[in-house]
C-alpha positions in Angstrom: 9.1 8.4 39.8 9.9 5.8 37.1 9.7 6.9 33.5 7.8 4.5 31.3 9.6 3.8 28.1 7.3 4.4 25.1 7.3 2.2 22.1 5.5 4.9 20.0 8.6 6.2 18.2 9.3 7.1 14.6 11.9 4.3 14.4 9.4 1.7 15.6 6.6 2.9 13.3 9.1 2.8 10.4 10.2 -0.7 11.2 6.5 -1.8 11.6 5.5 -0.3 8.2 8.5 -1.8 6.4 7.6 -5.2 7.9 4.0 -4.8 6.8 5.0 -3.9 3.3 7.4 -6.9 3.0 5.4 -9.6 4.9 1.7 -8.7 5.0 0.8 -6.7 1.9 2.1 -9.1 -0.7 0.0 -11.9 0.7 -3.2 -10.0 1.7 -3.3 -7.0 -0.5 -2.1 -8.0 -4.0 -5.0 -10.3 -4.7 -7.4 -7.7 -3.4 -5.7 -4.9 -5.5 -5.9 -7.0 -8.7 -9.6 -7.7 -8.2 -10.3 -4.1 -7.3 -8.6 -2.7 -10.5 -10.4 -5.3 -12.6 -13.7 -4.2 -11.2 -12.9 -0.6 -11.9 -12.3 -1.6 -15.5 -9.2 0.6 -15.7 -8.1 1.1 -19.4 -4.7 2.0 -20.8 -5.9 5.6 -21.6 -7.1 6.3 -18.0 -5.1 8.3 -15.5 -5.3 7.5 -11.8 -4.6 9.4 -8.7 -4.2 7.4 -5.6 -4.2 9.0 -2.1 -2.8 7.4 1.0 -1.1 4.7 -0.9 -0.1 2.6 2.1 2.0 -0.4 0.9 1.7 0.5 -2.7 0.0 -2.7 -3.7 -2.9 -0.9 -5.4 -0.6 1.6 -7.0 1.5 -1.2 -8.5 -1.6 -2.9 -9.9 -3.1 0.4 -11.2 0.2 1.1 -13.0 -0.1 -2.1 -15.0 -3.4 -1.0 -16.5 -3.6 2.8 -16.5 -1.8 5.4 -18.7 -0.4 7.0 -15.6 -0.7 6.9 -11.8 
């Protein structure tokens, strides 16, 4: 019986997520994150908790406006 090599490995997921953070998020998520934070009307006295931060694009934008993230 031939063993099928799986591509679902921690190393492959790590490489994919790093590629996403470097190549996809800056172009697709940064504009969205800026608009999202503007619509939330985040002020410099607000504190934010972000869960499941993904690429960090929203976290970075929140940090520009909030007291702490």
